[in-house]
MILUM-703591 format. One record per residue (C-alpha): y, z negated, x. Coordinates in Angstrom, 1 decimal, padded with zeros to 4 digits, always signed. Last residue first. Layout:
! MILUM-703591
- Y|Z|X
...
! end
This chain:
! MILUM-703591
- -014.8|+028.5|+018.1
- -016.9|+025.5|+017.5
- -016.3|+022.7|+015.0
- -019.7|+020.8|+015.3
- -022.0|+019.6|+012.5
- -024.8|+017.5|+013.9
- -024.3|+014.2|+012.1
- -024.7|+010.4|+012.5
- -021.2|+008.7|+012.3
- -020.6|+010.1|+008.8
- -017.0|+011.0|+007.9
- -015.0|+009.2|+005.4
- -011.3|+009.8|+005.6
- -009.1|+008.0|+002.9
- -010.5|+004.7|+002.8
- -011.0|+004.4|+006.5
- -009.0|+006.4|+008.7
- -005.8|+007.3|+006.9
- -004.9|+010.4|+005.0
- -001.4|+011.2|+003.7
- +000.1|+008.6|+006.0
- +001.3|+004.9|+005.6
- -001.9|+003.1|+005.2
- -001.9|-000.3|+006.4
- -004.4|-001.7|+008.8
- -008.1|-002.7|+008.8
- -009.9|-003.7|+012.0
- -011.7|-001.1|+014.0
- -015.6|-001.1|+013.9
- -016.0|+002.2|+011.9
- -013.5|+003.7|+014.3
- -015.4|+003.2|+017.2
- -018.3|+005.0|+015.5
- -016.1|+008.0|+014.7
- -015.1|+008.6|+018.4
- -017.3|+011.6|+019.0
- -015.9|+013.7|+016.4
- -012.1|+013.0|+017.4
- -012.6|+013.7|+021.0
- -014.6|+016.9|+020.2
- -011.7|+018.0|+018.1
- -009.1|+017.3|+020.6
- -011.0|+019.4|+023.3
- -011.7|+022.2|+021.0
- -008.1|+022.5|+019.8
- -006.7|+022.2|+023.5
- -009.1|+025.0|+024.6
- -008.0|+027.1|+021.7
- -004.3|+026.8|+022.4
- -002.5|+026.1|+019.1
- -000.7|+028.7|+017.0
- -001.6|+028.0|+013.5
- -004.5|+030.3|+013.8
- -005.9|+027.7|+016.3
- -006.0|+025.0|+013.6
- -007.6|+027.3|+011.2
- -010.4|+028.3|+013.7
- -011.0|+024.6|+014.3
- -011.4|+023.6|+010.7
- -008.5|+022.3|+008.8
- -008.8|+018.8|+007.0
- -005.1|+018.3|+006.4
- -004.5|+014.9|+007.8
- -007.2|+014.9|+010.4
- -007.6|+018.4|+011.7
- -003.9|+019.7|+011.2
- -002.2|+016.4|+011.8
- -004.4|+015.8|+014.6
- -003.4|+019.0|+016.3
- +000.3|+018.2|+016.0
- -000.5|+014.6|+017.3
- -002.1|+016.0|+020.5
- +000.6|+018.5|+021.1
- +003.6|+015.9|+021.0
- +001.3|+013.4|+022.7
- +000.7|+015.3|+025.8
- -003.0|+016.1|+026.3
- -005.2|+013.0|+027.0
- -007.2|+012.1|+030.1
- -004.5|+011.9|+033.1
- -001.6|+012.0|+030.4
- -002.3|+008.3|+029.4
- -001.2|+007.5|+033.0
- -003.0|+005.4|+035.7
- -001.3|+004.7|+039.0
- -003.9|+002.3|+040.2
- -006.6|+001.6|+037.6
- -006.8|-000.2|+034.0
- -003.0|+000.2|+033.5
- -003.5|+001.6|+030.1
- -000.4|+003.9|+030.6
- +002.4|+005.3|+028.7
- +005.4|+006.9|+030.6
- +008.4|+004.8|+030.5
- +011.4|+005.6|+028.1
- +010.4|+003.2|+025.2
- +009.3|+000.2|+027.3
- +012.3|+000.7|+029.4
- +014.7|+000.3|+026.5
- +013.4|-003.3|+025.8
- +012.6|-003.6|+022.0
- +014.0|-006.2|+019.9
- +017.8|-004.6|+019.7
- +019.9|-007.6|+019.8
- +022.1|-007.8|+016.6
- +025.3|-006.3|+015.6
- +024.0|-004.8|+012.2
- +024.2|-001.2|+013.7
- +022.6|-002.3|+016.9
- +019.6|-003.9|+015.0
- +019.0|-000.5|+013.1
- +019.4|+001.4|+016.4
- +016.6|-000.8|+017.9
- +014.4|-000.4|+014.9
- +014.9|+003.4|+014.7
- +014.1|+003.8|+018.6
- +010.9|+001.7|+018.0
- +010.0|+003.8|+014.8
- +010.4|+007.1|+016.6
- +008.4|+005.9|+019.7
- +005.4|+004.9|+017.2
- +006.0|+008.0|+015.4
- +004.9|+010.0|+018.4
- +002.0|+007.9|+018.9
- +000.7|+008.5|+015.4
- +001.0|+005.4|+013.1
- -002.3|+004.6|+010.8
- -003.4|+002.1|+013.2
- -000.1|+000.5|+013.5
- -000.6|-003.1|+012.0
- -004.2|-003.4|+013.0
- -005.8|-006.6|+011.4
- -008.5|-009.2|+012.3
- -008.8|-008.3|+016.0
- -010.7|-006.5|+018.6
- -010.0|-003.0|+019.6
- -008.3|-003.9|+023.0
- -011.7|-004.7|+024.2
- -014.7|-004.9|+022.0
- -014.5|-001.1|+021.8
- -012.1|+000.0|+024.5
- -009.5|+002.3|+023.1
- -008.8|+006.2|+023.5
- -011.3|+007.3|+020.9
- -009.5|+010.4|+020.2
- -008.4|+009.5|+016.6
- -008.1|+005.7|+017.1
- -005.7|+006.5|+020.2
- -003.5|+008.9|+018.2
- -003.5|+006.4|+015.2
- -002.1|+003.5|+017.1
- -003.8|+000.7|+018.8
- -002.3|-002.8|+018.6
- -005.1|-004.9|+017.4
- -003.7|-008.2|+015.9
- -005.5|-011.5|+016.3
- -005.0|-014.0|+013.5
- -004.1|-017.3|+015.0
- -006.3|-020.4|+014.0
- -005.4|-022.4|+017.3
- -008.7|-022.5|+019.2
- -010.6|-019.7|+017.6
- -007.4|-017.4|+018.1
- -007.1|-018.6|+021.7
- -010.8|-017.7|+022.2
- -010.4|-014.5|+020.6
- -007.4|-013.5|+022.7
- -009.2|-014.5|+026.0
- -012.2|-012.8|+025.1
- -010.3|-009.5|+024.3
- -008.4|-009.8|+027.8
- -012.0|-009.9|+029.5
- -012.9|-006.9|+027.3
- -010.0|-004.8|+028.5
- -010.7|-005.6|+032.2
- -014.2|-004.6|+031.9
- -013.2|-001.4|+030.4
- -011.8|-000.4|+033.8
- -014.8|-001.3|+035.7
- -017.2|+000.5|+033.2
- -015.0|+003.6|+033.4
- -015.6|+003.8|+037.3
- -017.3|+001.0|+038.7
- -019.3|-002.2|+038.1
- -020.7|-004.7|+040.6
- -022.1|-007.0|+037.8
- -022.2|-010.6|+039.2
- -019.3|-010.4|+041.9
- -017.6|-008.1|+039.6
- -017.5|-010.7|+036.8
- -016.0|-013.4|+039.1
- -013.5|-010.9|+040.3
- -012.4|-010.0|+036.7
- -011.9|-013.8|+036.0
- -009.8|-014.1|+039.1
- -007.6|-011.2|+038.3
- -007.3|-012.0|+034.6
- -003.9|-013.8|+034.7
- -003.1|-015.6|+031.6
- +000.6|-015.7|+030.6
- +001.8|-017.0|+027.3
- +004.5|-015.6|+025.3
- +006.1|-017.3|+022.2
- +008.3|-015.0|+020.0
- +012.2|-015.6|+020.2
- +012.8|-012.0|+019.6
- +015.0|-011.1|+022.6
- +013.3|-013.6|+025.1
- +009.9|-012.4|+024.1
- +010.9|-008.8|+024.5
- +012.3|-009.5|+028.0
- +008.9|-011.4|+029.0
- +006.9|-008.3|+027.8
- +009.3|-005.9|+029.6
- +009.1|-008.1|+032.8
- +005.2|-008.0|+032.9
- +005.1|-004.2|+032.3
- +008.0|-003.7|+034.9
- +005.8|-005.6|+037.6
- +002.9|-003.2|+037.0
- -000.5|-004.3|+036.2
- -003.2|-003.1|+038.5
- -004.3|-006.5|+039.9
- -004.6|-007.7|+036.2
- -001.8|-009.2|+034.1
- -003.0|-010.8|+030.9
- +000.2|-011.2|+028.9
- -000.5|-013.2|+025.5
- +001.9|-012.8|+022.5
- +002.2|-015.5|+019.8
- +004.2|-014.9|+016.5
- +004.6|-017.7|+014.1
- +007.9|-019.1|+015.3
- +009.2|-015.5|+015.8
- +009.4|-014.9|+011.8
- +006.6|-013.6|+009.6
- +007.2|-010.0|+009.0
- +010.1|-009.1|+011.2
- +008.6|-011.0|+014.1
- +005.2|-009.1|+013.6
- +006.9|-005.9|+013.3
- +008.9|-006.4|+016.4
- +005.6|-007.5|+018.3
- +003.7|-004.5|+017.1
- +006.3|-002.3|+018.3
- +006.0|-004.0|+021.8
- +002.3|-003.9|+021.6
- +002.2|-000.1|+021.1
- +005.2|+000.7|+023.6
- +003.6|-001.0|+026.5
- +004.8|-004.4|+028.0
- +001.1|-005.5|+028.0
- +001.6|-008.0|+025.2
- -002.2|-008.9|+023.8
- -001.9|-010.3|+020.2
- -001.6|-013.4|+018.3
- -000.8|-013.9|+014.6
- +000.3|-017.2|+012.7
- -000.3|-019.0|+009.2
- -003.4|-017.5|+007.9
- -004.4|-018.1|+004.4
- -005.7|-014.4|+003.5
- -002.7|-013.7|+001.2
- -000.1|-014.7|+003.6
- -001.4|-012.9|+006.7
- -002.2|-009.7|+004.8
- +001.0|-009.9|+002.9
- +003.1|-010.1|+005.9
- +001.1|-007.3|+007.7
- +001.3|-004.8|+004.9
- +005.0|-005.6|+004.2
- +005.9|-005.2|+007.9
- +004.1|-001.9|+008.1
- +005.8|-000.6|+004.8
- +009.2|-001.6|+006.0
- +008.6|+000.5|+009.2
- +007.6|+003.4|+007.0
- +010.6|+003.2|+004.8
- +013.1|+002.6|+007.8
- +011.7|+005.7|+009.6
- +012.2|+007.8|+006.3
- +015.5|+006.6|+005.4
- +015.4|+004.2|+002.5
- +015.9|+005.3|-000.9
- +019.1|+004.2|-003.0
- +019.0|+001.7|-005.7
- +020.4|+003.1|-009.1
- +020.6|-000.2|-011.1
- +022.2|-000.1|-014.4
- +025.3|-002.2|-015.7
- +024.5|-003.9|-018.9
- +024.8|-002.2|-022.5
- +027.0|-004.1|-025.1
- +024.9|-005.0|-028.2
- +024.0|-003.6|-031.7
- +021.3|-005.6|-033.4
- +017.8|-004.6|-033.1
- +016.5|-001.9|-035.2
- +014.2|-003.1|-038.0
- +010.6|-001.7|-037.8
- +009.3|-004.6|-035.6
- +005.6|-004.8|-034.3
- +004.2|-001.8|-035.8
- +001.0|-000.6|-034.2
- -000.2|+003.0|-034.3
- -003.5|+004.1|-032.7
- -004.0|+007.8|-031.4
- -007.6|+008.5|-031.0
- -008.2|+010.7|-027.9
- -010.2|+013.9|-027.7
- -007.1|+015.9|-027.1
- -005.1|+014.3|-029.9
- -006.6|+012.5|-032.9
- -004.8|+010.4|-035.8
- -006.7|+007.6|-037.5
- -003.8|+005.8|-039.4
- -003.7|+002.2|-038.6
- +000.1|+001.9|-039.4
- +001.3|+004.6|-041.9
- +004.1|+006.7|-040.6
- +007.9|+006.9|-040.8
- +009.4|+008.8|-037.8
- +010.5|+006.4|-035.3
- +014.3|+006.2|-034.6
- +015.5|+008.2|-031.7
- +016.4|+006.2|-028.6
- +019.7|+004.7|-027.1
- +018.4|+002.9|-023.9
- +019.6|-000.1|-021.9
- +017.9|-000.7|-018.4
- +016.7|-003.7|-016.6
- +014.8|-003.6|-013.3
- +013.3|-006.8|-012.5
- +012.4|-007.4|-008.9
- +009.7|-007.8|-006.4
- +010.6|-006.1|-002.9
- +009.0|-003.0|-001.4
- +011.4|-000.5|-002.5
- +014.4|-000.8|-004.7
- +014.6|+000.0|-008.3
- +015.7|+003.0|-010.1
- +017.6|+003.7|-013.3
- +018.7|+006.6|-015.6
- +017.2|+009.5|-013.4
- +017.5|+012.7|-015.1
- +014.2|+014.3|-016.5
- +015.8|+016.0|-019.4
- +014.0|+013.4|-021.8
- +015.5|+010.6|-019.5
- +014.1|+009.1|-016.4
- +013.3|+005.3|-015.6
- +011.9|+004.7|-012.1
- +010.1|+001.9|-010.3
- +009.9|+002.6|-006.7
- +007.5|-000.5|-006.0
- +006.2|+000.1|-002.6
- +002.6|-000.8|-002.8
- +000.8|-001.2|+000.5
- -002.8|-000.6|+001.0
- -005.3|-001.4|+003.8
- -006.0|-005.0|+002.6
- -003.6|-005.6|-000.3
- +000.1|-005.5|+000.5
- +003.1|-005.8|-001.7
- +004.9|-004.2|-004.5
- +003.4|-003.0|-007.9
- +004.7|+000.1|-009.9
- +006.8|+000.5|-013.2
- +007.5|+004.1|-014.6
- +009.6|+004.4|-017.6
- +009.7|+007.9|-019.4
- +012.3|+008.8|-022.0
- +010.9|+011.4|-024.4
- +010.7|+015.2|-024.9
- +006.9|+014.9|-023.8
- +007.0|+017.8|-021.5
- +010.5|+017.0|-020.1
- +009.5|+013.4|-019.4
- +006.3|+014.5|-017.8
- +008.2|+016.9|-015.5
- +010.8|+014.1|-014.6
- +008.1|+011.5|-013.8
- +006.2|+014.1|-011.6
- +009.2|+015.0|-009.7
- +010.3|+011.5|-009.1
- +006.8|+010.5|-007.9
- +006.5|+013.4|-005.5
- +009.9|+012.4|-004.1
- +009.0|+008.8|-003.6
- +005.7|+009.9|-001.9
- +007.5|+010.9|+001.4
- +005.5|+008.5|+003.6
- +002.5|+006.7|+001.7
- +002.5|+003.9|-000.6
- -000.1|+002.8|-003.0
- +000.4|+003.4|-007.0
- -000.8|+000.5|-009.0
- +001.1|+001.7|-012.0
- +002.1|+000.8|-015.7
- +003.6|+003.8|-017.5
- +005.8|+003.5|-020.4
- +006.5|+006.5|-022.8
- +009.6|+006.3|-025.0
- +010.9|+008.1|-028.1
- +007.4|+008.6|-029.4
- +006.9|+011.7|-031.8
- +003.2|+011.5|-031.9
- +002.8|+015.0|-030.8
- +005.5|+014.3|-027.9
- +003.7|+011.2|-026.8
- +000.4|+013.1|-026.8
- +002.1|+016.0|-024.8
- +003.3|+013.2|-022.4
- -000.2|+011.7|-022.2
- -002.1|+014.9|-021.8
- -002.0|+016.6|-018.5
- -003.0|+014.5|-015.8
- -000.8|+012.7|-013.1
- +000.4|+010.3|-015.9
- -003.1|+009.3|-016.9
- -003.5|+008.3|-013.0
- -000.9|+005.3|-013.7
- -001.7|+003.9|-017.2
- -000.2|+005.5|-020.3
- +001.5|+003.9|-023.2
- +003.7|+005.2|-026.2
- +006.8|+003.5|-027.6
- +008.1|+004.3|-031.3
- +011.6|+002.9|-031.8
- +012.4|+000.8|-035.1
- +012.8|-002.3|-033.0
- +009.5|-002.0|-031.4
- +006.9|+000.4|-032.8
- +003.8|+000.7|-030.6
- +002.0|+004.2|-030.2
- -001.3|+003.4|-028.4
- -003.5|+006.2|-027.1
- -007.2|+005.5|-027.2
- -010.4|+006.8|-025.5
- -010.8|+004.5|-022.4
- -012.7|+005.4|-019.5
- -015.4|+003.3|-017.8
- -014.3|+001.4|-014.5
- -015.6|+000.6|-011.1
- -017.4|+003.7|-009.5
- -015.3|+006.2|-011.4
- -012.4|+004.1|-010.0
- -012.7|+005.1|-006.4
- -009.0|+006.0|-005.2
- -008.1|+006.1|-001.6
- -007.8|+009.8|-001.8
- -009.6|+011.0|-004.9
- -011.2|+009.3|-007.9
- -008.4|+007.9|-010.2
- -009.9|+007.3|-013.6
- -008.2|+009.3|-016.4
- -008.3|+007.5|-019.8
- -006.9|+004.0|-018.8
- -007.5|+001.3|-021.3
- -005.3|+000.3|-024.2
- -004.6|-003.1|-025.9
- -003.2|-004.3|-029.2
- -001.4|-007.2|-030.8
- -002.4|-009.6|-028.1
- -001.2|-013.0|-029.4
- +001.7|-015.5|-029.3
- +004.4|-013.6|-030.8
- +003.8|-010.6|-028.8
- +001.6|-009.4|-026.1
- +000.5|-005.7|-025.6
- -002.4|-005.8|-023.3
- -003.1|-003.3|-020.7
- -006.4|-002.0|-019.3
- -008.6|-000.9|-016.5
- -012.0|-001.3|-018.4
- -015.2|-002.8|-017.1
- -018.5|-001.7|-018.7
- -020.7|-004.7|-017.4
- -022.1|-002.4|-014.8
- -020.4|+000.7|-014.1
- -022.0|+003.7|-016.1
- -023.4|+006.3|-013.7
- -027.0|+005.4|-014.4
- -027.5|+003.4|-017.6
- -026.1|+000.7|-019.9
- -024.5|+001.8|-023.1
- -020.9|+000.4|-024.0
- -021.1|-001.8|-027.0
- -017.5|-003.4|-026.4
- -015.7|-001.9|-023.3
- -014.5|-004.8|-021.2
- -011.0|-005.7|-020.0
- -009.3|-006.2|-016.6
- -005.7|-006.8|-016.9
- -002.2|-005.0|-017.0
- +000.6|-006.6|-019.0
- +002.9|-005.1|-021.6
- +005.1|-007.8|-022.9
- +007.0|-007.6|-026.4
- +009.6|-010.4|-026.2
- +010.0|-012.6|-029.3
- +007.4|-015.0|-028.1
- +009.1|-015.4|-024.7
- +010.1|-019.2|-025.4
- +007.6|-021.0|-023.2
- +005.1|-021.6|-026.2
- +005.2|-017.9|-027.1
- +004.6|-016.8|-023.6
- +001.8|-019.5|-023.3
- -000.1|-018.0|-026.2
- +000.0|-014.4|-024.9
- -001.1|-016.0|-021.5
- -004.0|-017.5|-023.0
- -005.4|-014.3|-024.4
- -004.8|-012.6|-021.1
- -006.5|-015.4|-019.1
- -009.5|-015.3|-021.4
- -009.9|-011.6|-020.9
- -009.3|-012.0|-017.1
- -012.0|-014.7|-016.8
- -014.7|-013.0|-018.8
- -014.1|-009.8|-016.6
- -014.2|-011.9|-013.6
- -017.4|-013.6|-014.4
- -019.0|-010.4|-015.5
- -018.5|-009.0|-011.9
- -018.1|-005.2|-012.3
- -014.4|-005.2|-011.4
- -015.2|-007.1|-008.3
- -016.5|-003.7|-007.1
- -013.0|-002.5|-006.2
- -010.3|-005.0|-007.3
- -007.4|-002.6|-006.6
- -005.1|-004.0|-007.7
- -004.4|-007.6|-008.8
- -006.4|-009.5|-011.5
- -003.5|-010.2|-013.9
- -001.2|-007.3|-013.1
- -004.0|-004.6|-013.4
- -001.4|-001.9|-013.6
- +002.2|-002.9|-013.3
- +004.2|-005.0|-015.8
- +006.3|-003.9|-018.7
- +009.1|-005.9|-020.5
- +010.3|-005.0|-024.0
- +013.2|-006.6|-025.8
- +015.3|-007.6|-022.9
- +018.3|-010.1|-023.3
- +018.8|-010.8|-019.7
- +017.6|-014.5|-020.1
- +014.6|-012.9|-022.0
- +013.8|-010.7|-019.1
- +014.1|-013.5|-016.7
- +011.7|-015.5|-018.6
- +009.4|-012.7|-018.8
- +009.5|-012.3|-015.0
- +008.4|-016.0|-014.5
- +005.8|-015.8|-017.2
- +004.3|-012.8|-015.6
- +004.5|-014.3|-012.1
- +002.5|-017.6|-013.5
- -000.2|-015.2|-014.9
- -000.6|-013.8|-011.4
- -000.9|-017.3|-009.9
- -003.6|-018.2|-012.6
- -005.4|-014.9|-012.1
- -005.4|-014.9|-008.4
- -008.2|-012.4|-007.9
- -006.1|-009.8|-006.1
- -002.8|-011.1|-005.5
- +000.1|-009.5|-007.6
- +003.5|-008.6|-006.1
- +005.7|-007.6|-009.0
- +008.0|-004.8|-010.3
- +008.7|-006.2|-013.6
- +010.3|-003.2|-015.6
- +012.7|-004.5|-018.3
- +013.7|-002.4|-021.3
- +016.7|-003.2|-023.6
- +016.3|-001.1|-026.7
- +019.0|+000.5|-029.0
- +018.4|+002.3|-032.3
- +020.5|+005.6|-032.6
! end
């Protein structure tokens, strides 16, 4: 059978940076040529980055993307990559599309260009637009209507783009067209345990299409989304032939022995399931025989490591891609800010991480010493600014008590953080976790201030698990665990009044997070949550807290999605409404 050396370019694109992303394409193509690859496939929307949201409808970006794609094809030829076939995602435009309600302005297309010999030989747009979860593509794109079969070295290769693979059709079309290989460029965001779902999908579609399937994905962070790579090649029986690592850019190279193409006439107008099958012959002669290279089979990370790495990746790229050089946050000595500190140091290095301790009259000694101990362990910079004198000055003027008095302390701290941020250019990190956001257990304009929230999608119980994992990971490597053990074992407290504990106003976190999983993650009504065995009074209390806190969540900074359903892009609930979940 003919041989084909395939390269999957698992790359970290930056939204809107067409020149920088084109440079990445050239860099990966040169690596592919150096390794003798015949075909290299890049992720979805590689040239523009992904997702571009409403930028897709901007005529200037569409024009620039199309021009960059044409220029890139020429550049690849000029830089010694002309014989390589490159499949590159870009923003295209549907020609002659009608204007009207329900049609995105300027008819943008989520497309791939097939480049060879200094030109774009064909292109294909995504058919099925992703419109659930965090996807909103029907708002931004028009669907394509073609399936391409490209013959390379005497082998027929079919194309599908991300969501197309999740729907019935592309693998069946590949089978109908007798394609030997189906390549799938993706921009598939990370969430915990998704790699198992992807592998099952790829295996099933390969079996349905009776073809080898190659799935390539983005890596890196983009606002609330993190892309984990996890590129996969499976054979026609669904068995894994090669698999990349997670979260890092790399070139996955795999050698394939594939059936020869069935002789057909190029340009013949074939139809399948309402789509036109378009055939293009780039090279009909098989490539000269060669010795296969060793194939990568990267191991999946353990669950806690995978989630932790996603958080590090999201923070690192948010800082880097938005032009910040350092981060600052309040270090209370509590578990949340302690985990954020560890994530920040791992993401950016200790020289770019600044903690601020703001002890009040109610701060415990161990909270102060835990913050100091973590600074010593990690090398981050810790500054102490006591707030008792500032608090007293406010109270002389305001005479607050109760909750207002407690929240005043949090808001004074926030003013200090934002002042230091303005003075030194640090990005302020909010340290709240998902359980707190869900129940409104945070002070708006206090601990909720900031530009990014690294653990906003991490429930409190998972915060402790990640902290324990990070310490154990350090110990296994002979390093100093970054998180003081006392921070993990002590009872959590906001320390806004004497002897205060989270348990004074919230249920135990194991119970709270279980109810939140049912109500927020799985969207069950109160009766269905109770039917799972939870106490009715607990359910009503938690649901009431969640519903009343929506206005706070709308004002919380963005943070990386790691769960099935995050607050923000995933879960969209009106602030003003009168529906109540009552038993």
